[in-house]
mmJSON file of the N, C-alpha and C atoms, coordinates in Angstrom:
{"data_MODEL":{"atom_site":{
"group_PDB":["ATOM","ATOM","ATOM","ATOM","ATOM","ATOM","ATOM","ATOM","ATOM","ATOM","ATOM","ATOM","ATOM","ATOM","ATOM","ATOM","ATOM","ATOM","ATOM","ATOM","ATOM","ATOM","ATOM","ATOM","ATOM","ATOM","ATOM","ATOM","ATOM","ATOM","ATOM","ATOM","ATOM","ATOM","ATOM","ATOM","ATOM","ATOM","ATOM","ATOM","ATOM","ATOM","ATOM","ATOM","ATOM","ATOM","ATOM","ATOM","ATOM","ATOM","ATOM","ATOM","ATOM","ATOM","ATOM","ATOM","ATOM","ATOM","ATOM","ATOM","ATOM","ATOM","ATOM","ATOM","ATOM","ATOM","ATOM","ATOM","ATOM","ATOM","ATOM","ATOM","ATOM","ATOM","ATOM","ATOM","ATOM","ATOM","ATOM","ATOM","ATOM","ATOM","ATOM","ATOM","ATOM","ATOM","ATOM","ATOM","ATOM","ATOM","ATOM","ATOM","ATOM","ATOM","ATOM","ATOM","ATOM","ATOM","ATOM","ATOM","ATOM","ATOM","ATOM","ATOM","ATOM","ATOM","ATOM","ATOM","ATOM","ATOM","ATOM","ATOM","ATOM","ATOM","ATOM","ATOM","ATOM","ATOM","ATOM","ATOM","ATOM","ATOM","ATOM","ATOM","ATOM","ATOM","ATOM","ATOM","ATOM","ATOM","ATOM","ATOM","ATOM","ATOM","ATOM","ATOM","ATOM","ATOM","ATOM","ATOM","ATOM","ATOM","ATOM","ATOM","ATOM","ATOM","ATOM","ATOM","ATOM","ATOM","ATOM","ATOM","ATOM","ATOM","ATOM","ATOM","ATOM","ATOM","ATOM","ATOM","ATOM","ATOM","ATOM","ATOM","ATOM","ATOM","ATOM","ATOM","ATOM","ATOM","ATOM","ATOM","ATOM","ATOM","ATOM","ATOM","ATOM","ATOM","ATOM","ATOM","ATOM","ATOM","ATOM","ATOM","ATOM","ATOM","ATOM","ATOM","ATOM","ATOM","ATOM","ATOM","ATOM","ATOM","ATOM","ATOM","ATOM","ATOM","ATOM","ATOM","ATOM","ATOM","ATOM","ATOM","ATOM","ATOM","ATOM","ATOM","ATOM","ATOM","ATOM","ATOM","ATOM","ATOM","ATOM","ATOM","ATOM","ATOM","ATOM","ATOM","ATOM","ATOM","ATOM","ATOM","ATOM","ATOM","ATOM","ATOM","ATOM","ATOM","ATOM","ATOM","ATOM","ATOM","ATOM","ATOM","ATOM","ATOM","ATOM","ATOM"],
"id":[1,2,3,4,5,6,7,8,9,10,11,12,13,14,15,16,17,18,19,20,21,22,23,24,25,26,27,28,29,30,31,32,33,34,35,36,37,38,39,40,41,42,43,44,45,46,47,48,49,50,51,52,53,54,55,56,57,58,59,60,61,62,63,64,65,66,67,68,69,70,71,72,73,74,75,76,77,78,79,80,81,82,83,84,85,86,87,88,89,90,91,92,93,94,95,96,97,98,99,100,101,102,103,104,105,106,107,108,109,110,111,112,113,114,115,116,117,118,119,120,121,122,123,124,125,126,127,128,129,130,131,132,133,134,135,136,137,138,139,140,141,142,143,144,145,146,147,148,149,150,151,152,153,154,155,156,157,158,159,160,161,162,163,164,165,166,167,168,169,170,171,172,173,174,175,176,177,178,179,180,181,182,183,184,185,186,187,188,189,190,191,192,193,194,195,196,197,198,199,200,201,202,203,204,205,206,207,208,209,210,211,212,213,214,215,216,217,218,219,220,221,222,223,224,225,226,227,228,229,230,231,232,233,234,235,236,237,238,239,240],
"type_symbol":["N","C","C","N","C","C","N","C","C","N","C","C","N","C","C","N","C","C","N","C","C","N","C","C","N","C","C","N","C","C","N","C","C","N","C","C","N","C","C","N","C","C","N","C","C","N","C","C","N","C","C","N","C","C","N","C","C","N","C","C","N","C","C","N","C","C","N","C","C","N","C","C","N","C","C","N","C","C","N","C","C","N","C","C","N","C","C","N","C","C","N","C","C","N","C","C","N","C","C","N","C","C","N","C","C","N","C","C","N","C","C","N","C","C","N","C","C","N","C","C","N","C","C","N","C","C","N","C","C","N","C","C","N","C","C","N","C","C","N","C","C","N","C","C","N","C","C","N","C","C","N","C","C","N","C","C","N","C","C","N","C","C","N","C","C","N","C","C","N","C","C","N","C","C","N","C","C","N","C","C","N","C","C","N","C","C","N","C","C","N","C","C","N","C","C","N","C","C","N","C","C","N","C","C","N","C","C","N","C","C","N","C","C","N","C","C","N","C","C","N","C","C","N","C","C","N","C","C","N","C","C","N","C","C","N","C","C","N","C","C"],
"label_atom_id":["N","CA","C","N","CA","C","N","CA","C","N","CA","C","N","CA","C","N","CA","C","N","CA","C","N","CA","C","N","CA","C","N","CA","C","N","CA","C","N","CA","C","N","CA","C","N","CA","C","N","CA","C","N","CA","C","N","CA","C","N","CA","C","N","CA","C","N","CA","C","N","CA","C","N","CA","C","N","CA","C","N","CA","C","N","CA","C","N","CA","C","N","CA","C","N","CA","C","N","CA","C","N","CA","C","N","CA","C","N","CA","C","N","CA","C","N","CA","C","N","CA","C","N","CA","C","N","CA","C","N","CA","C","N","CA","C","N","CA","C","N","CA","C","N","CA","C","N","CA","C","N","CA","C","N","CA","C","N","CA","C","N","CA","C","N","CA","C","N","CA","C","N","CA","C","N","CA","C","N","CA","C","N","CA","C","N","CA","C","N","CA","C","N","CA","C","N","CA","C","N","CA","C","N","CA","C","N","CA","C","N","CA","C","N","CA","C","N","CA","C","N","CA","C","N","CA","C","N","CA","C","N","CA","C","N","CA","C","N","CA","C","N","CA","C","N","CA","C","N","CA","C","N","CA","C","N","CA","C","N","CA","C","N","CA","C","N","CA","C","N","CA","C","N","CA","C","N","CA","C"],
"label_alt_id":[null,null,null,null,null,null,null,null,null,null,null,null,null,null,null,null,null,null,null,null,null,null,null,null,null,null,null,null,null,null,null,null,null,null,null,null,null,null,null,null,null,null,null,null,null,null,null,null,null,null,null,null,null,null,null,null,null,null,null,null,null,null,null,null,null,null,null,null,null,null,null,null,null,null,null,null,null,null,null,null,null,null,null,null,null,null,null,null,null,null,null,null,null,null,null,null,null,null,null,null,null,null,null,null,null,null,null,null,null,null,null,null,null,null,null,null,null,null,null,null,null,null,null,null,null,null,null,null,null,null,null,null,null,null,null,null,null,null,null,null,null,null,null,null,null,null,null,null,null,null,null,null,null,null,null,null,null,null,null,null,null,null,null,null,null,null,null,null,null,null,null,null,null,null,null,null,null,null,null,null,null,null,null,null,null,null,null,null,null,null,null,null,null,null,null,null,null,null,null,null,null,null,null,null,null,null,null,null,null,null,null,null,null,null,null,null,null,null,null,null,null,null,null,null,null,null,null,null,null,null,null,null,null,null,null,null,null,null,null,null],
"label_comp_id":["MET","MET","MET","ASN","ASN","ASN","ILE","ILE","ILE","GLU","GLU","GLU","ALA","ALA","ALA","LEU","LEU","LEU","THR","THR","THR","ARG","ARG","ARG","PHE","PHE","PHE","PHE","PHE","PHE","MET","MET","MET","TRP","TRP","TRP","CYS","CYS","CYS","THR","THR","THR","ILE","ILE","ILE","ILE","ILE","ILE","ASN","ASN","ASN","GLY","GLY","GLY","SER","SER","SER","LEU","LEU","LEU","PHE","PHE","PHE","ILE","ILE","ILE","VAL","VAL","VAL","TRP","TRP","TRP","VAL","VAL","VAL","ALA","ALA","ALA","LEU","LEU","LEU","TYR","TYR","TYR","ALA","ALA","ALA","LEU","LEU","LEU","ALA","ALA","ALA","PRO","PRO","PRO","ASN","ASN","ASN","LEU","LEU","LEU","ILE","ILE","ILE","TYR","TYR","TYR","ARG","ARG","ARG","MET","MET","MET","GLN","GLN","GLN","THR","THR","THR","ALA","ALA","ALA","ILE","ILE","ILE","PHE","PHE","PHE","PRO","PRO","PRO","LEU","LEU","LEU","PRO","PRO","PRO","ARG","ARG","ARG","GLU","GLU","GLU","THR","THR","THR","TYR","TYR","TYR","ASN","ASN","ASN","ALA","ALA","ALA","VAL","VAL","VAL","ILE","ILE","ILE","TYR","TYR","TYR","SER","SER","SER","ALA","ALA","ALA","LEU","LEU","LEU","ALA","ALA","ALA","PHE","PHE","PHE","PHE","PHE","PHE","LYS","LYS","LYS","LEU","LEU","LEU","VAL","VAL","VAL","PHE","PHE","PHE","ILE","ILE","ILE","PHE","PHE","PHE","PHE","PHE","PHE","ASN","ASN","ASN","ILE","ILE","ILE","VAL","VAL","VAL","PRO","PRO","PRO","TYR","TYR","TYR","VAL","VAL","VAL","ALA","ALA","ALA","LEU","LEU","LEU","LEU","LEU","LEU","ILE","ILE","ILE","ILE","ILE","ILE","GLY","GLY","GLY"],
"label_asym_id":["A","A","A","A","A","A","A","A","A","A","A","A","A","A","A","A","A","A","A","A","A","A","A","A","A","A","A","A","A","A","A","A","A","A","A","A","A","A","A","A","A","A","A","A","A","A","A","A","A","A","A","A","A","A","A","A","A","A","A","A","A","A","A","A","A","A","A","A","A","A","A","A","A","A","A","A","A","A","A","A","A","A","A","A","A","A","A","A","A","A","A","A","A","A","A","A","A","A","A","A","A","A","A","A","A","A","A","A","A","A","A","A","A","A","A","A","A","A","A","A","A","A","A","A","A","A","A","A","A","A","A","A","A","A","A","A","A","A","A","A","A","A","A","A","A","A","A","A","A","A","A","A","A","A","A","A","A","A","A","A","A","A","A","A","A","A","A","A","A","A","A","A","A","A","A","A","A","A","A","A","A","A","A","A","A","A","A","A","A","A","A","A","A","A","A","A","A","A","A","A","A","A","A","A","A","A","A","A","A","A","A","A","A","A","A","A","A","A","A","A","A","A","A","A","A","A","A","A","A","A","A","A","A","A","A","A","A","A","A","A"],
"label_entity_id":["1","1","1","1","1","1","1","1","1","1","1","1","1","1","1","1","1","1","1","1","1","1","1","1","1","1","1","1","1","1","1","1","1","1","1","1","1","1","1","1","1","1","1","1","1","1","1","1","1","1","1","1","1","1","1","1","1","1","1","1","1","1","1","1","1","1","1","1","1","1","1","1","1","1","1","1","1","1","1","1","1","1","1","1","1","1","1","1","1","1","1","1","1","1","1","1","1","1","1","1","1","1","1","1","1","1","1","1","1","1","1","1","1","1","1","1","1","1","1","1","1","1","1","1","1","1","1","1","1","1","1","1","1","1","1","1","1","1","1","1","1","1","1","1","1","1","1","1","1","1","1","1","1","1","1","1","1","1","1","1","1","1","1","1","1","1","1","1","1","1","1","1","1","1","1","1","1","1","1","1","1","1","1","1","1","1","1","1","1","1","1","1","1","1","1","1","1","1","1","1","1","1","1","1","1","1","1","1","1","1","1","1","1","1","1","1","1","1","1","1","1","1","1","1","1","1","1","1","1","1","1","1","1","1","1","1","1","1","1","1"],
"label_seq_id":[1,1,1,2,2,2,3,3,3,4,4,4,5,5,5,6,6,6,7,7,7,8,8,8,9,9,9,10,10,10,11,11,11,12,12,12,13,13,13,14,14,14,15,15,15,16,16,16,17,17,17,18,18,18,19,19,19,20,20,20,21,21,21,22,22,22,23,23,23,24,24,24,25,25,25,26,26,26,27,27,27,28,28,28,29,29,29,30,30,30,31,31,31,32,32,32,33,33,33,34,34,34,35,35,35,36,36,36,37,37,37,38,38,38,39,39,39,40,40,40,41,41,41,42,42,42,43,43,43,44,44,44,45,45,45,46,46,46,47,47,47,48,48,48,49,49,49,50,50,50,51,51,51,52,52,52,53,53,53,54,54,54,55,55,55,56,56,56,57,57,57,58,58,58,59,59,59,60,60,60,61,61,61,62,62,62,63,63,63,64,64,64,65,65,65,66,66,66,67,67,67,68,68,68,69,69,69,70,70,70,71,71,71,72,72,72,73,73,73,74,74,74,75,75,75,76,76,76,77,77,77,78,78,78,79,79,79,80,80,80],
"pdbx_PDB_ins_code":[null,null,null,null,null,null,null,null,null,null,null,null,null,null,null,null,null,null,null,null,null,null,null,null,null,null,null,null,null,null,null,null,null,null,null,null,null,null,null,null,null,null,null,null,null,null,null,null,null,null,null,null,null,null,null,null,null,null,null,null,null,null,null,null,null,null,null,null,null,null,null,null,null,null,null,null,null,null,null,null,null,null,null,null,null,null,null,null,null,null,null,null,null,null,null,null,null,null,null,null,null,null,null,null,null,null,null,null,null,null,null,null,null,null,null,null,null,null,null,null,null,null,null,null,null,null,null,null,null,null,null,null,null,null,null,null,null,null,null,null,null,null,null,null,null,null,null,null,null,null,null,null,null,null,null,null,null,null,null,null,null,null,null,null,null,null,null,null,null,null,null,null,null,null,null,null,null,null,null,null,null,null,null,null,null,null,null,null,null,null,null,null,null,null,null,null,null,null,null,null,null,null,null,null,null,null,null,null,null,null,null,null,null,null,null,null,null,null,null,null,null,null,null,null,null,null,null,null,null,null,null,null,null,null,null,null,null,null,null,null],
"Cartn_x":[-79.163,-80.099,-79.308,-79.791,-79.073,-79.668,-78.999,-79.406,-80.762,-81.052,-82.342,-83.502,-83.338,-84.394,-84.577,-83.493,-83.586,-84.226,-83.887,-84.479,-85.982,-86.413,-87.856,-88.533,-87.879,-88.435,-88.664,-87.642,-87.78,-88.724,-88.839,-89.8,-91.22,-91.534,-92.868,-93.121,-92.09,-92.234,-92.569,-91.896,-92.139,-93.546,-93.985,-95.333,-96.397,-96.262,-97.261,-97.297,-96.138,-96.112,-96.495,-96.12,-96.553,-98.061,-98.647,-100.109,-100.795,-100.273,-100.84,-100.757,-99.631,-99.472,-100.464,-100.628,-101.566,-102.998,-103.377,-104.724,-104.933,-103.929,-104.026,-104.202,-103.4,-103.498,-104.842,-105.278,-106.549,-107.72,-107.721,-108.801,-108.822,-107.655,-107.612,-107.973,-107.638,-107.957,-109.439,-110.03,-111.408,-112.459,-112.122,-113.112,-112.506,-111.968,-111.315,-112.277,-113.485,-114.437,-114.918,-115.143,-115.563,-114.489,-113.261,-112.162,-111.968,-112.092,-111.962,-113.043,-114.281,-115.368,-115.145,-114.68,-114.429,-113.31,-112.239,-111.105,-111.423,-112.144,-112.429,-113.482,-114.181,-115.081,-114.268,-113.066,-112.191,-111.224,-110.577,-109.574,-110.012,-110.675,-111.129,-109.956,-109.86,-108.807,-109.412,-108.86,-109.278,-108.82,-109.515,-109.236,-107.798,-107.279,-105.923,-104.891,-105.086,-104.173,-104.258,-105.467,-105.676,-104.966,-105.105,-104.435,-102.927,-102.39,-100.945,-100.469,-101.232,-100.858,-100.903,-101.951,-102.082,-100.962,-100.678,-99.616,-98.253,-98.034,-96.768,-96.627,-97.713,-97.678,-97.443,-98.086,-97.869,-96.419,-95.876,-94.484,-93.533,-93.77,-92.917,-92.997,-94.215,-94.385,-93.671,-93.79,-93.147,-91.626,-91.06,-89.609,-89.145,-89.851,-89.494,-89.644,-90.693,-90.923,-89.773,-89.335,-88.245,-86.943,-86.601,-85.299,-85.205,-86.314,-86.244,-86.843,-87.458,-88.005,-87.408,-87.54,-87.12,-85.597,-84.889,-83.431,-82.784,-83.142,-82.53,-82.889,-84.128,-84.54,-83.715,-83.543,-82.753,-81.285,-80.761,-79.37,-79.194,-80.13,-80.047,-80.18,-81.019,-81.108,-79.789,-79.132,-77.862,-76.786,-76.665,-75.588,-75.95,-77.253,-77.67,-77.412],
"Cartn_y":[84.336,83.493,82.375,81.167,80.023,79.613,78.684,78.265,77.57,76.816,76.124,77.111,78.18,79.195,79.914,80.247,80.892,79.971,78.691,77.725,77.635,77.56,77.524,78.805,79.961,81.242,81.256,80.873,80.884,79.797,78.699,77.677,78.247,78.924,79.477,80.652,81.443,82.51,81.918,80.841,80.187,79.611,78.979,78.397,79.484,80.537,81.609,82.342,82.75,83.48,82.593,81.319,80.391,80.217,80.151,80.037,81.28,82.452,83.692,83.723,83.281,83.256,82.299,81.125,80.138,80.659,81.299,81.862,82.96,83.83,84.905,84.356,83.383,82.778,82.066,81.349,80.628,81.59,82.675,83.648,84.27,84.612,85.218,84.212,82.949,81.935,81.543,81.51,81.034,82.13,83.365,84.442,85.741,85.732,86.952,88.113,87.827,88.913,89.554,88.738,89.271,90.172,89.716,90.509,91.784,91.677,92.862,93.891,93.452,94.382,95.026,94.246,94.8,95.839,95.542,96.462,97.713,97.575,98.745,99.651,99.171,100.063,101.089,100.712,101.621,102.333,101.563,102.085,101.764,102.685,102.376,102.221,101.035,100.704,99.912,100.064,99.154,97.726,96.767,95.357,94.97,95.457,95.111,95.627,96.854,97.424,96.664,96.327,95.558,94.207,93.51,92.214,92.364,93.4,93.619,93.906,94.684,95.002,93.752,92.949,91.736,90.752,90.523,89.579,90.091,91.396,91.974,91.825,92.074,91.943,90.486,89.546,88.127,87.728,88.201,87.88,88.478,89.719,90.357,89.622,89.277,88.564,87.213,86.521,85.219,85.34,86.335,86.53,86.879,87.772,88.143,86.941,86.163,84.961,83.971,83.761,82.82,83.321,84.576,85.093,85.357,85.75,86.114,85.091,84.037,82.997,81.626,81.178,79.821,79.681,80.62,80.513,80.548,81.483,81.431,80.16,79.689,78.467,77.269,77.133,76.016,76.157,77.367,77.577,77.195,77.556,77.171,75.66,75.032,73.567,72.916,73.479,72.91,73.057,74.251,74.452,73.905,73.661,73.163,71.71],
"Cartn_z":[17.965,17.263,16.584,16.729,16.156,14.807,14.158,12.811,12.836,13.876,13.951,14.005,14.788,14.89,13.553,12.892,11.58,10.554,10.617,9.683,9.896,11.156,11.453,10.976,11.205,10.771,9.261,8.495,7.047,6.552,7.276,6.914,7.003,8.121,8.285,7.339,7.064,6.063,4.703,4.338,3.061,3.002,4.067,4.1,3.993,4.775,4.786,3.448,2.938,1.672,0.496,0.543,-0.503,-0.504,0.675,0.784,0.235,0.569,0.032,-1.492,-2.024,-3.48,-4.127,-3.551,-4.101,-4.047,-2.945,-2.834,-3.87,-4.04,-5.008,-6.427,-6.794,-8.13,-8.291,-7.262,-7.347,-7.5,-6.732,-6.855,-8.243,-8.744,-10.071,-11.161,-10.975,-11.981,-11.946,-10.75,-10.618,-10.761,-10.402,-10.448,-10.977,-12.192,-12.681,-12.901,-13.356,-13.605,-12.31,-11.294,-10.004,-9.412,-9.453,-8.905,-9.721,-11.044,-11.892,-11.561,-11.406,-11.071,-9.71,-8.734,-7.397,-7.434,-8.165,-8.224,-9.021,-10.119,-10.947,-10.321,-9.312,-8.58,-7.797,-7.387,-6.63,-7.566,-8.456,-9.385,-10.808,-11.487,-12.85,-13.815,-14.408,-15.366,-16.511,-17.716,-18.799,-18.49,-19.046,-18.752,-19.111,-20.228,-20.65,-19.647,-19.186,-18.195,-16.884,-16.48,-15.25,-15.317,-16.441,-16.601,-16.53,-17.17,-17.136,-15.715,-14.974,-13.59,-12.722,-12.866,-12.058,-12.363,-13.642,-14.004,-13.556,-13.649,-13.177,-11.666,-10.953,-9.493,-9.092,-9.778,-9.487,-9.76,-10.86,-11.189,-10.164,-9.762,-8.758,-7.425,-6.995,-5.736,-5.776,-6.917,-7.051,-6.962,-7.623,-7.57,-6.16,-5.504,-4.132,-3.204,-3.404,-2.61,-2.78,-3.997,-4.244,-3.629,-3.905,-3.471,-1.972,-1.343,0.064,1.018,0.493,1.362,1.067,-0.164,-0.5,-0.495,-1.126,-1.204,0.178,1.073,2.412,3.185,3.017,3.712,3.241,1.942,1.408,1.833,1.81,2.236,3.704,4.55,5.962,6.152,5.337,5.414,5.024,4.028,3.573,4.644,5.245,6.222,7.595,7.838,9.153,9.257],
"occupancy":[1.0,1.0,1.0,1.0,1.0,1.0,1.0,1.0,1.0,1.0,1.0,1.0,1.0,1.0,1.0,1.0,1.0,1.0,1.0,1.0,1.0,1.0,1.0,1.0,1.0,1.0,1.0,1.0,1.0,1.0,1.0,1.0,1.0,1.0,1.0,1.0,1.0,1.0,1.0,1.0,1.0,1.0,1.0,1.0,1.0,1.0,1.0,1.0,1.0,1.0,1.0,1.0,1.0,1.0,1.0,1.0,1.0,1.0,1.0,1.0,1.0,1.0,1.0,1.0,1.0,1.0,1.0,1.0,1.0,1.0,1.0,1.0,1.0,1.0,1.0,1.0,1.0,1.0,1.0,1.0,1.0,1.0,1.0,1.0,1.0,1.0,1.0,1.0,1.0,1.0,1.0,1.0,1.0,1.0,1.0,1.0,1.0,1.0,1.0,1.0,1.0,1.0,1.0,1.0,1.0,1.0,1.0,1.0,1.0,1.0,1.0,1.0,1.0,1.0,1.0,1.0,1.0,1.0,1.0,1.0,1.0,1.0,1.0,1.0,1.0,1.0,1.0,1.0,1.0,1.0,1.0,1.0,1.0,1.0,1.0,1.0,1.0,1.0,1.0,1.0,1.0,1.0,1.0,1.0,1.0,1.0,1.0,1.0,1.0,1.0,1.0,1.0,1.0,1.0,1.0,1.0,1.0,1.0,1.0,1.0,1.0,1.0,1.0,1.0,1.0,1.0,1.0,1.0,1.0,1.0,1.0,1.0,1.0,1.0,1.0,1.0,1.0,1.0,1.0,1.0,1.0,1.0,1.0,1.0,1.0,1.0,1.0,1.0,1.0,1.0,1.0,1.0,1.0,1.0,1.0,1.0,1.0,1.0,1.0,1.0,1.0,1.0,1.0,1.0,1.0,1.0,1.0,1.0,1.0,1.0,1.0,1.0,1.0,1.0,1.0,1.0,1.0,1.0,1.0,1.0,1.0,1.0,1.0,1.0,1.0,1.0,1.0,1.0,1.0,1.0,1.0,1.0,1.0,1.0,1.0,1.0,1.0,1.0,1.0,1.0],
"B_iso_or_equiv":[0.0,0.0,0.0,0.0,0.0,0.0,0.0,0.0,0.0,0.0,0.0,0.0,0.0,0.0,0.0,0.0,0.0,0.0,0.0,0.0,0.0,0.0,0.0,0.0,0.0,0.0,0.0,0.0,0.0,0.0,0.0,0.0,0.0,0.0,0.0,0.0,0.0,0.0,0.0,0.0,0.0,0.0,0.0,0.0,0.0,0.0,0.0,0.0,0.0,0.0,0.0,0.0,0.0,0.0,0.0,0.0,0.0,0.0,0.0,0.0,0.0,0.0,0.0,0.0,0.0,0.0,0.0,0.0,0.0,0.0,0.0,0.0,0.0,0.0,0.0,0.0,0.0,0.0,0.0,0.0,0.0,0.0,0.0,0.0,0.0,0.0,0.0,0.0,0.0,0.0,0.0,0.0,0.0,0.0,0.0,0.0,0.0,0.0,0.0,0.0,0.0,0.0,0.0,0.0,0.0,0.0,0.0,0.0,0.0,0.0,0.0,0.0,0.0,0.0,0.0,0.0,0.0,0.0,0.0,0.0,0.0,0.0,0.0,0.0,0.0,0.0,0.0,0.0,0.0,0.0,0.0,0.0,0.0,0.0,0.0,0.0,0.0,0.0,0.0,0.0,0.0,0.0,0.0,0.0,0.0,0.0,0.0,0.0,0.0,0.0,0.0,0.0,0.0,0.0,0.0,0.0,0.0,0.0,0.0,0.0,0.0,0.0,0.0,0.0,0.0,0.0,0.0,0.0,0.0,0.0,0.0,0.0,0.0,0.0,0.0,0.0,0.0,0.0,0.0,0.0,0.0,0.0,0.0,0.0,0.0,0.0,0.0,0.0,0.0,0.0,0.0,0.0,0.0,0.0,0.0,0.0,0.0,0.0,0.0,0.0,0.0,0.0,0.0,0.0,0.0,0.0,0.0,0.0,0.0,0.0,0.0,0.0,0.0,0.0,0.0,0.0,0.0,0.0,0.0,0.0,0.0,0.0,0.0,0.0,0.0,0.0,0.0,0.0,0.0,0.0,0.0,0.0,0.0,0.0,0.0,0.0,0.0,0.0,0.0,0.0],
"pdbx_formal_charge":[null,null,null,null,null,null,null,null,null,null,null,null,null,null,null,null,null,null,null,null,null,null,null,null,null,null,null,null,null,null,null,null,null,null,null,null,null,null,null,null,null,null,null,null,null,null,null,null,null,null,null,null,null,null,null,null,null,null,null,null,null,null,null,null,null,null,null,null,null,null,null,null,null,null,null,null,null,null,null,null,null,null,null,null,null,null,null,null,null,null,null,null,null,null,null,null,null,null,null,null,null,null,null,null,null,null,null,null,null,null,null,null,null,null,null,null,null,null,null,null,null,null,null,null,null,null,null,null,null,null,null,null,null,null,null,null,null,null,null,null,null,null,null,null,null,null,null,null,null,null,null,null,null,null,null,null,null,null,null,null,null,null,null,null,null,null,null,null,null,null,null,null,null,null,null,null,null,null,null,null,null,null,null,null,null,null,null,null,null,null,null,null,null,null,null,null,null,null,null,null,null,null,null,null,null,null,null,null,null,null,null,null,null,null,null,null,null,null,null,null,null,null,null,null,null,null,null,null,null,null,null,null,null,null,null,null,null,null,null,null],
"auth_seq_id":[1,1,1,2,2,2,3,3,3,4,4,4,5,5,5,6,6,6,7,7,7,8,8,8,9,9,9,10,10,10,11,11,11,12,12,12,13,13,13,14,14,14,15,15,15,16,16,16,17,17,17,18,18,18,19,19,19,20,20,20,21,21,21,22,22,22,23,23,23,24,24,24,25,25,25,26,26,26,27,27,27,28,28,28,29,29,29,30,30,30,31,31,31,32,32,32,33,33,33,34,34,34,35,35,35,36,36,36,37,37,37,38,38,38,39,39,39,40,40,40,41,41,41,42,42,42,43,43,43,44,44,44,45,45,45,46,46,46,47,47,47,48,48,48,49,49,49,50,50,50,51,51,51,52,52,52,53,53,53,54,54,54,55,55,55,56,56,56,57,57,57,58,58,58,59,59,59,60,60,60,61,61,61,62,62,62,63,63,63,64,64,64,65,65,65,66,66,66,67,67,67,68,68,68,69,69,69,70,70,70,71,71,71,72,72,72,73,73,73,74,74,74,75,75,75,76,76,76,77,77,77,78,78,78,79,79,79,80,80,80],
"auth_comp_id":["MET","MET","MET","ASN","ASN","ASN","ILE","ILE","ILE","GLU","GLU","GLU","ALA","ALA","ALA","LEU","LEU","LEU","THR","THR","THR","ARG","ARG","ARG","PHE","PHE","PHE","PHE","PHE","PHE","MET","MET","MET","TRP","TRP","TRP","CYS","CYS","CYS","THR","THR","THR","ILE","ILE","ILE","ILE","ILE","ILE","ASN","ASN","ASN","GLY","GLY","GLY","SER","SER","SER","LEU","LEU","LEU","PHE","PHE","PHE","ILE","ILE","ILE","VAL","VAL","VAL","TRP","TRP","TRP","VAL","VAL","VAL","ALA","ALA","ALA","LEU","LEU","LEU","TYR","TYR","TYR","ALA","ALA","ALA","LEU","LEU","LEU","ALA","ALA","ALA","PRO","PRO","PRO","ASN","ASN","ASN","LEU","LEU","LEU","ILE","ILE","ILE","TYR","TYR","TYR","ARG","ARG","ARG","MET","MET","MET","GLN","GLN","GLN","THR","THR","THR","ALA","ALA","ALA","ILE","ILE","ILE","PHE","PHE","PHE","PRO","PRO","PRO","LEU","LEU","LEU","PRO","PRO","PRO","ARG","ARG","ARG","GLU","GLU","GLU","THR","THR","THR","TYR","TYR","TYR","ASN","ASN","ASN","ALA","ALA","ALA","VAL","VAL","VAL","ILE","ILE","ILE","TYR","TYR","TYR","SER","SER","SER","ALA","ALA","ALA","LEU","LEU","LEU","ALA","ALA","ALA","PHE","PHE","PHE","PHE","PHE","PHE","LYS","LYS","LYS","LEU","LEU","LEU","VAL","VAL","VAL","PHE","PHE","PHE","ILE","ILE","ILE","PHE","PHE","PHE","PHE","PHE","PHE","ASN","ASN","ASN","ILE","ILE","ILE","VAL","VAL","VAL","PRO","PRO","PRO","TYR","TYR","TYR","VAL","VAL","VAL","ALA","ALA","ALA","LEU","LEU","LEU","LEU","LEU","LEU","ILE","ILE","ILE","ILE","ILE","ILE","GLY","GLY","GLY"],
"auth_asym_id":["A","A","A","A","A","A","A","A","A","A","A","A","A","A","A","A","A","A","A","A","A","A","A","A","A","A","A","A","A","A","A","A","A","A","A","A","A","A","A","A","A","A","A","A","A","A","A","A","A","A","A","A","A","A","A","A","A","A","A","A","A","A","A","A","A","A","A","A","A","A","A","A","A","A","A","A","A","A","A","A","A","A","A","A","A","A","A","A","A","A","A","A","A","A","A","A","A","A","A","A","A","A","A","A","A","A","A","A","A","A","A","A","A","A","A","A","A","A","A","A","A","A","A","A","A","A","A","A","A","A","A","A","A","A","A","A","A","A","A","A","A","A","A","A","A","A","A","A","A","A","A","A","A","A","A","A","A","A","A","A","A","A","A","A","A","A","A","A","A","A","A","A","A","A","A","A","A","A","A","A","A","A","A","A","A","A","A","A","A","A","A","A","A","A","A","A","A","A","A","A","A","A","A","A","A","A","A","A","A","A","A","A","A","A","A","A","A","A","A","A","A","A","A","A","A","A","A","A","A","A","A","A","A","A","A","A","A","A","A","A"],
"auth_atom_id":["N","CA","C","N","CA","C","N","CA","C","N","CA","C","N","CA","C","N","CA","C","N","CA","C","N","CA","C","N","CA","C","N","CA","C","N","CA","C","N","CA","C","N","CA","C","N","CA","C","N","CA","C","N","CA","C","N","CA","C","N","CA","C","N","CA","C","N","CA","C","N","CA","C","N","CA","C","N","CA","C","N","CA","C","N","CA","C","N","CA","C","N","CA","C","N","CA","C","N","CA","C","N","CA","C","N","CA","C","N","CA","C","N","CA","C","N","CA","C","N","CA","C","N","CA","C","N","CA","C","N","CA","C","N","CA","C","N","CA","C","N","CA","C","N","CA","C","N","CA","C","N","CA","C","N","CA","C","N","CA","C","N","CA","C","N","CA","C","N","CA","C","N","CA","C","N","CA","C","N","CA","C","N","CA","C","N","CA","C","N","CA","C","N","CA","C","N","CA","C","N","CA","C","N","CA","C","N","CA","C","N","CA","C","N","CA","C","N","CA","C","N","CA","C","N","CA","C","N","CA","C","N","CA","C","N","CA","C","N","CA","C","N","CA","C","N","CA","C","N","CA","C","N","CA","C","N","CA","C","N","CA","C","N","CA","C","N","CA","C","N","CA","C","N","CA","C","N","CA","C"],
"pdbx_PDB_model_num":[1,1,1,1,1,1,1,1,1,1,1,1,1,1,1,1,1,1,1,1,1,1,1,1,1,1,1,1,1,1,1,1,1,1,1,1,1,1,1,1,1,1,1,1,1,1,1,1,1,1,1,1,1,1,1,1,1,1,1,1,1,1,1,1,1,1,1,1,1,1,1,1,1,1,1,1,1,1,1,1,1,1,1,1,1,1,1,1,1,1,1,1,1,1,1,1,1,1,1,1,1,1,1,1,1,1,1,1,1,1,1,1,1,1,1,1,1,1,1,1,1,1,1,1,1,1,1,1,1,1,1,1,1,1,1,1,1,1,1,1,1,1,1,1,1,1,1,1,1,1,1,1,1,1,1,1,1,1,1,1,1,1,1,1,1,1,1,1,1,1,1,1,1,1,1,1,1,1,1,1,1,1,1,1,1,1,1,1,1,1,1,1,1,1,1,1,1,1,1,1,1,1,1,1,1,1,1,1,1,1,1,1,1,1,1,1,1,1,1,1,1,1,1,1,1,1,1,1,1,1,1,1,1,1,1,1,1,1,1,1]
}}}
């Protein structure tokens, strides 16, 4: 596998995961009560716990996205 193929791979990974992150944040920002009601129908949680879980999951996803998608993509752009 050459550097160009890896660069394209990480470019598409970054685009796809970035899009998922933006959709997740937008849904939570625009319809938090709807999402809370849908989730608590399956997993009953108090609102404070639910908010902490959602914010923690968003933070974890963002960190993983940065370290495993953006950083390798930028590094490949630099060496390519």
